[in-house]
C-alpha positions, 0 to 999 in steps of 0.5 A: 256594836251596841254600847258595851264597855267590858272590864277585863283583867286578872282576878283581884285587881278591883274589877268588881269595885270599879263595876259597882262604882260605875253602875252606882250600886252595890250590885256585885258581891266583892270578896277577897278570894279569887273570882268571888264575884257573883250575881249581877255581872252587867249593869247600866251607867250614864255619864255626861248624858251618854248611856252604856252597859258595863260588863264585869267579866270577873263575874264569869270566871269559875273553877280552879287557878289553871282554868282561870287563866284559860277562861280569862284569855277566852273572855278577853277575846270575846270582849274584843269581838263584842264590846265597844270599849275595853277597860283593862284593869291592873293593880299597882300593888302587884306590878305587872304580872305575866298574865297582865303581859299576856292580856295586853298582847291579846288586846293590842292585837285586837281592833277595839279602843283599850283604856288601861286602868291602873288601880289602887293608886291612892298616894304619891309613892303608889303613883311613882310605882304606877308609872311602870304600867306605861310600859304595857304600851297603851296610850290611854292609861288612867290611874285610879283608886276604885274604892274611893273613886278618885280618877274615875271621872277622868276615865269616864270622860275618856270612855264616853267620847267613844260611845255613840248615843243611840246610833241612828237606825239604818232602817225604819223597820221595827227591830225584834231581838230573840233573847234568852239563856242557851238551849231554850229554843231561840234558834228553833223559834227563828227558824219557825218564823222564817220558815227555813233553816237559817241557823244550823240547830243542833242539840249541843248548847251554843252551836249556832252561828253569829247574831243574825239579822233577818228581814221578816216579811209575811202576812203583811208584817215586816220587821228585822229579827235579831237572833242572838243564838250562841257561838261562832264555831263548834271548836269554841264551844268549850270557851266561856259559853255563859259569858258569850251568850250574855254579851250577845244578849246585851248587844241584841237588847241594845239594838232592838226596839222589842225583846222577845224573851224566850223561857223554857217552860220546864225551867221557868224564869231564872236570875239570868233572865231577870237580869236581861229583862231588867237591862231591857227595862232600863234601856226602855225596850219593849218586852214580850215573854214567850214560854216555849216548850209549853207542850211538854208541860201541858202533857204532864198537866202540872199547872195551868197557863194562868198560874204559870203567868201569875208566878212569872209576873210576881217575879217581874214586879213592879214592871209586870204589865208585860204580855206572857205567851205560851208557845211551842217553836217546834210545833209552830204553836202560837208563834204568829200570835207572838209576832202580832203581840211584839208588833202591838208592844212596838206600837205601845212603846211609841204611843203618844197621848194628847196633852188635853186627854192626859190631863183630863184623866190624870187630874181626875185620878189625882183628885180621887186619890191625892198624894199623901202628905210629907211633913204635913205638906201636900204636893200640888199637881199642876199638869202632866205632859208626855215627853218627846222620847222614843219610849213612854215618859211623862213629866208631872209638874208639881209645886214641890217634887221632893214631896212626892213619894216613890209609892205615889209615882208607882201609883201614877204609872199604874193609872197611866197603864190602866187608862192607856195601852202601854203593855210591854213598854217600860215607862219613866215618870219625872216630877218637875217643879213649875 
């Protein structure tokens, strides 16, 4: 299922506050008005060594009150399908409402583990009132105050018991996911690669079937292609398409080794693309950017590929060591080069550097550009080693790790990328004391 934890519930029960606490940043904007959650709707949480993606469904509800309830119902159903664990939030100050009852009913019919999270329990009298929520019939019921964080530790302990850490691969083949917003040409690309109408492609946004795993085996290349395109049946198109496609993309990112991010050349890179790319980066997945429909832009001669690529990379900084390719899925232009590039990124992601070679090069780099002093003390580097992770990560041993500034860590990453090919692969650098 991918490690997705979805927070569901009616407006104003504190979903965004809990989301912020779990993701550990003020990522969403919270407001007292119904449904005013904007911007980031999903982020990354780590607890007791387990990693998972948290989705705040509240960020996807738009429009008026009556549309709200329909949207919330449809999201709860989608969450049951797509998430591994569901956090159902209610609010002790308002007690059990009709909408709570209805959500509870849908959740009980589903087959996913549900944690009932009773929010705003911050004193003994509210704890007494909160007991009525046992009546909703969920065995895993937690009383929390998301603003102060009380009770969230116990909740997380319960959640991570059900989370699998990086499920073992059933296959040794590389897994490539095609991700991107609706209608950028993901299905056309899948079909062009597989050479058959795998999915029924129609111009209506979100009419493609389930995420499809296909084995690609041509020209001496073999890998699993994960296509995340839209929605199950046409009747569901009016359901929350944005929410649905985001849940699909997150699941695909979780499963993949390399994400092929498809952009529409006429629209450029938008905030939802950047969110998915940041998620891929935090999950240490390889990334290739494919600018589709390039033929439409070239006809108008608006800008050259070089300018376009530079503009994209500015938005991606600091992680901009990513291949950007210009394709046309319709004309099958450069789509096989795209596959070769994805293969290269897959290899870069698992590249191992010998410790001796690593130290020889990085010692020279550090000698030529030593770290700046902090409180008139200089960090002294002893040696560096690559860690045995499935993605590039390095530990630099240094007499006082706290004195190494972030800007210098970024410099070290840039130097590693300059001397060794890690293009498209996110990297972690750790400072360790000797």
